C-alpha positions in Angstrom: 1.3 -34.4 -15.4 3.7 -31.5 -14.5 2.8 -29.1 -11.7 1.7 -25.6 -12.8 3.5 -22.6 -11.5 1.9 -20.5 -8.7 0.6 -17.0 -9.4 3.6 -15.3 -7.6 6.1 -17.0 -10.0 3.9 -16.4 -13.0 3.5 -12.7 -12.2 7.3 -12.4 -11.7 7.9 -14.0 -15.1 5.3 -11.6 -16.7 6.9 -8.5 -15.1 10.3 -9.6 -16.3 9.2 -10.4 -19.9 9.3 -6.8 -21.1 11.6 -6.4 -24.0 11.5 -2.6 -24.2 12.0 -2.1 -20.4 14.1 -5.0 -19.2 14.9 -5.1 -15.4 18.5 -4.4 -14.4 20.6 -7.3 -12.9 19.9 -8.3 -9.4 16.7 -6.1 -9.3 13.8 -7.6 -7.4 10.9 -7.9 -9.8 8.2 -8.0 -7.1 8.5 -6.1 -3.8 6.0 -6.8 -1.1 4.4 -5.0 1.8 1.6 -5.9 4.1 -1.4 -4.4 5.8 -2.8 -6.1 9.0 -6.0 -5.9 10.7 -7.7 -7.6 13.7 -10.3 -10.0 12.4 -11.3 -11.2 15.8 -9.9 -11.3 19.4 -7.8 -14.3 18.5 -6.8 -13.8 14.8 -5.2 -11.3 12.5 -5.8 -11.0 8.8 -3.3 -9.7 6.2 -3.6 -7.9 2.8 -0.5 -8.0 0.5 0.5 -5.1 -1.7 2.9 -5.9 -4.5 5.0 -3.2 -6.1 6.4 -3.9 -9.6 7.5 -1.8 -12.7 5.5 -2.7 -15.8 6.6 -1.3 -19.2 8.6 1.4 -17.3 5.6 2.5 -15.1 5.6 1.8 -11.4 2.5 -0.1 -10.1 1.0 -1.1 -6.8 -1.6 -3.9 -6.7 -3.4 -5.0 -3.7 -5.2 -8.2 -2.8 -8.0 -9.0 -0.3 -7.8 -9.8 3.4 -6.5 -13.3 4.1 -5.6 -15.3 7.2 -1.9 -15.6 6.4 0.7 -13.5 4.6 1.4 -16.2 2.1 -2.2 -16.6 1.2 -2.4 -12.8 0.8 0.6 -12.8 -1.5 -0.9 -15.4 -3.7 -4.2 -13.6 -3.8 -2.6 -10.2 -4.7 -0.5 -11.9 -7.4 -3.4 -13.8 -8.8 -5.5 -10.6 -9.0 -2.7 -8.6 -10.8 -2.4 -11.4 -13.3 -6.2 -11.6 -13.8 -6.2 -7.9 -14.6 -3.0 -7.2 -16.6 -3.0 -10.4 -18.5 -6.7 -11.5 -18.5 -8.7 -8.3 -18.8 -6.1 -6.2 -20.7 -5.3 -9.1 -23.0 -9.0 -9.7 -23.8 -9.5 -6.0 -24.5 -6.5 -5.8 -26.9 -7.8 -8.9 -28.7 -11.2 -7.2 -29.0 -9.6 -4.1 -30.3 -7.6 -6.0 -33.0 -10.7 -7.9 -34.1 -12.6 -4.7 -34.6 -9.7 -3.3 -36.6 -9.1 -0.6 -33.9 -12.2 1.3 -35.1 -15.1 0.8 -32.7 -18.0 3.2 -32.0 -16.1 4.9 -29.2 -12.9 5.5 -31.1 -11.6 8.9 -30.6 -9.2 11.1 -32.9 -6.6 13.5 -31.9 -8.6 16.3 -33.4 -11.7 15.4 -31.3 -9.7 15.3 -28.1 -8.0 18.6 -29.0 -11.3 20.3 -29.5 -12.6 19.0 -26.2 -9.5 20.1 -24.4 -9.7 23.6 -25.9 -13.5 23.8 -25.0 -12.7 22.9 -21.3 -9.4 24.8 -21.1 -10.2 26.0 -17.5 -11.5 22.7 -16.1 -9.4 19.6 -16.3 -12.0 17.6 -14.2 -14.8 18.3 -16.8 -12.5 17.4 -19.6 -11.3 14.2 -18.3 -14.8 13.2 -17.3 -16.1 13.9 -20.8 -13.3 11.8 -22.4 -13.8 8.8 -20.0 -17.6 8.8 -20.3 -17.7 9.4 -24.0 -14.7 7.9 -25.7 -13.0 5.3 -23.5 -14.6 1.9 -23.3 -12.0 1.0 -20.7 -13.6 3.4 -18.2 -17.1 2.0 -18.6 -18.7 5.3 -18.4 -17.4 5.9 -14.9 -16.7 9.4 -13.5 -13.2 10.1 -12.2 -12.7 11.2 -8.6 -10.1 13.8 -7.8 -8.0 14.5 -4.6 -5.7 17.4 -4.5 -2.5 17.1 -2.2 -0.2 19.8 -1.0 3.3 18.7 -1.3 6.6 20.1 0.0 7.8 23.6 -0.9 4.3 24.9 -1.7 3.8 22.5 -4.6 0.6 20.6 -5.5 -0.2 17.3 -7.0 -3.5 15.5 -7.9 -4.6 11.9 -7.6 -7.3 10.6 -10.0 -9.4 7.7 -9.1 -11.4 5.9 -11.8 -12.4 2.4 -12.9 -10.5 0.8 -15.6 -12.1 -2.4 -17.0 -14.0 -2.6 -13.8 -11.0 -2.3 -11.5 -10.4 0.8 -9.2 -7.3 2.7 -10.1 -5.5 5.6 -8.6 -3.1 7.6 -11.0 -1.1 10.6 -9.7 0.2 13.6 -11.4 3.5 15.3 -10.9 4.4 18.3 -8.6 3.1 21.6 -9.9 3.2 25.2 -8.9 -0.6 25.8 -8.9 -3.7 23.6 -8.3 -5.0 24.1 -11.8 -1.6 22.9 -13.3 -1.6 20.0 -10.9 -5.1 19.0 -12.2 -4.2 19.2 -15.8 -1.0 17.3 -15.4 -2.9 14.4 -13.7 -5.5 14.4 -16.5 -2.9 14.2 -19.2 -1.1 11.4 -17.3 -4.2 9.4 -17.2 -4.8 9.8 -21.0 -1.1 9.0 -21.6 -1.5 5.8 -19.4 -4.5 4.9 -21.4 -2.7 5.7 -24.7 -5.4 8.1 -26.0 -4.7 9.5 -29.4 -2.5 12.6 -29.2 -1.3 11.7 -25.8 0.8 8.5 -26.6 4.1 10.4 -26.7 3.4 12.9 -24.0 5.7 11.2 -21.4 8.7 8.9 -21.9 9.1 6.1 -19.4 12.7 5.6 -18.4 14.5 2.3 -17.9 15.3 1.4 -14.3 18.8 1.4 -12.9 19.9 -1.3 -10.4 19.8 1.3 -7.6 16.3 2.4 -8.1 13.2 1.1 -6.2 10.0 0.4 -8.1 8.3 3.5 -6.9 11.3 5.8 -7.1 10.2 9.2 -8.2 6.5 8.4 -8.1 4.1 10.8 -6.5 1.3 8.6 -5.1 1.6 8.2 -1.4 1.8 4.5 -0.4 0.5 4.9 3.1 -3.1 5.7 2.3 -3.6 4.8 -1.4 -6.0 2.0 -0.5 -9.3 3.3 0.8 -12.1 0.9 1.8 -14.4 0.3 4.6 -12.3 -2.6 5.9 -9.2 -0.5 6.5 -10.3 2.3 8.8 -7.7 4.1 11.0 -9.2 2.6 14.1 -8.7 -1.0 12.7 -5.2 -0.3 11.5 -4.2 1.2 14.9 -5.7 -1.8 16.7 -3.8 -4.2 14.5 -0.5 -2.2 15.1 -1.0 -2.5 18.9 -1.7 -6.2 18.6 1.2 -7.0 16.5 3.5 -4.9 18.6 2.5 -6.9 21.8 3.2 -10.1 19.9 6.6 -9.0 18.6 7.8 -7.7 22.1 6.5 -11.0 23.6 8.6 -12.9 21.0 11.6 -10.8 21.7 11.4 -11.7 25.4 10.9 -15.4 24.8 13.9 -15.4 22.5 16.0 -13.6 25.0 15.1 -15.7 28.0 14.4 -19.1 26.2 17.0 -20.9 28.4 15.5 -19.6 31.7 11.8 -20.4 30.9 10.2 -23.5 32.2 7.9 -25.5 29.9 4.5 -23.7 29.7 5.8 -20.7 31.6 4.6 -17.2 30.4 7.5 -14.8 29.8 5.4 -11.9 31.2 2.6 -11.2 33.6 0.2 -8.3 33.5 -1.8 -6.4 36.1 -3.6 -3.1 36.0 -4.5 -0.3 38.5 -7.4 2.1 38.1 -7.5 5.5 39.6 -10.5 5.3 42.2 -10.8 9.1 42.3 -11.2 9.5 38.5 -14.7 10.1 37.4 -14.2 10.5 33.6 -14.4 8.0 30.8 -12.4 6.1 29.8 -10.9 5.9 33.2 -7.4 6.4 34.1 -5.3 3.1 34.1 -1.7 2.2 35.0 -0.3 -1.1 33.5 2.3 -3.2 35.3 4.1 -5.9 33.4 6.5 -8.2 35.2 9.2 -10.4 33.6 10.0 -13.0 36.4 12.8 -14.6 34.6 14.7 -11.3 34.3 13.6 -10.1 37.8 12.2 -7.0 36.1 9.0 -5.1 36.5 7.9 -2.2 34.1 5.3 0.3 35.2 3.5 2.5 32.7 2.3 6.0 33.2 -1.3 6.8 34.1 -3.2 6.8 30.8 -6.9 6.9 29.8 -8.1 3.5 28.7 -6.7 0.1 29.6 -5.4 -0.5 26.0 -3.5 2.8 26.2 -2.0 1.9 29.5 -0.8 -1.5 28.1 0.8 0.3 25.1 2.6 2.6 27.4 4.0 -0.2 29.4 5.0 -2.2 26.3 7.1 0.8 25.1 9.0 0.7 28.4 9.8 -3.0 27.7 10.9 -2.0 24.2 13.3 0.6 25.7 14.8 -2.0 28.0 15.3 -4.5 25.3 16.9 -2.0 22.9 19.2 -0.6 25.6 20.2 -4.2 26.6 21.0 -5.2 23.1 22.9 -2.0 22.4 25.1 -2.6 25.5 25.8 -6.1 24.5 27.0 -5.1 21.1 29.2 -2.4 22.7 30.7 -4.8 25.1 34.2 -5.9 23.9 34.8 -9.5 22.9 37.3 -11.6 24.8 
């Protein structure tokens, strides 16, 4: 019995299978990024986000929180396959069996009438179409977010459920808020291939120099919004991973000088006895005995903030030390 391919390899083959929009040579079909959060005092969790271009359209797909990056990659790939191959495939088969003429079928004339009727309100128009005509949306109502871009331009992001999966689709940059809303609504209908909107936009083949999200509008830093990825949790994870990375840099730099089991750094803290506010003022001191170095942070409110300030001083030392080593002439 031959071993089956994993979800990452299967997703890569699926993305590369497009005949109308083949990927250019040496182009990475899947591009990964990761979110991190603190699951407990002793563990981190990771969520993978995969970026790929499907039929000329850039996509981001996220998995769930997992204990390792490898598991988070597999989870994200598996969920992307489950949606684009499983749910969309089943929907297309159903549509073919029904002869493309189900009860919610909509004509270009009907959509045109609705659009004319709601000419001043893109939100009402798109909600009417999603709830009345599109089975893919399951009767869900779109959620709108207006963003102000550079040079006084605007763009809208529409969030809606497609086949039970939350999606965010962004419009292009426009001069007015109303134009931005209409552009986003039309892009949603084009993406869902509604009659009359199929040829509204033309996806362009990728060049080898382009990234998967080149030219896209949707901001990547905050496109996932859930209860598990609050700003506080993300900041806490960044601090924890920063401490780990700096500790690893020190261990690599002074590996030959460290005794077995010896810690590369030692921490201590001072609190201001005259301070009556909360959180109290702290100063963090980190010693690196093998380098005969001590780094003292500034007075900062909260012990965590004090540690973060001292870590930044260690980073400055390591960066300066590495820079001077590179500038030193070789003999």
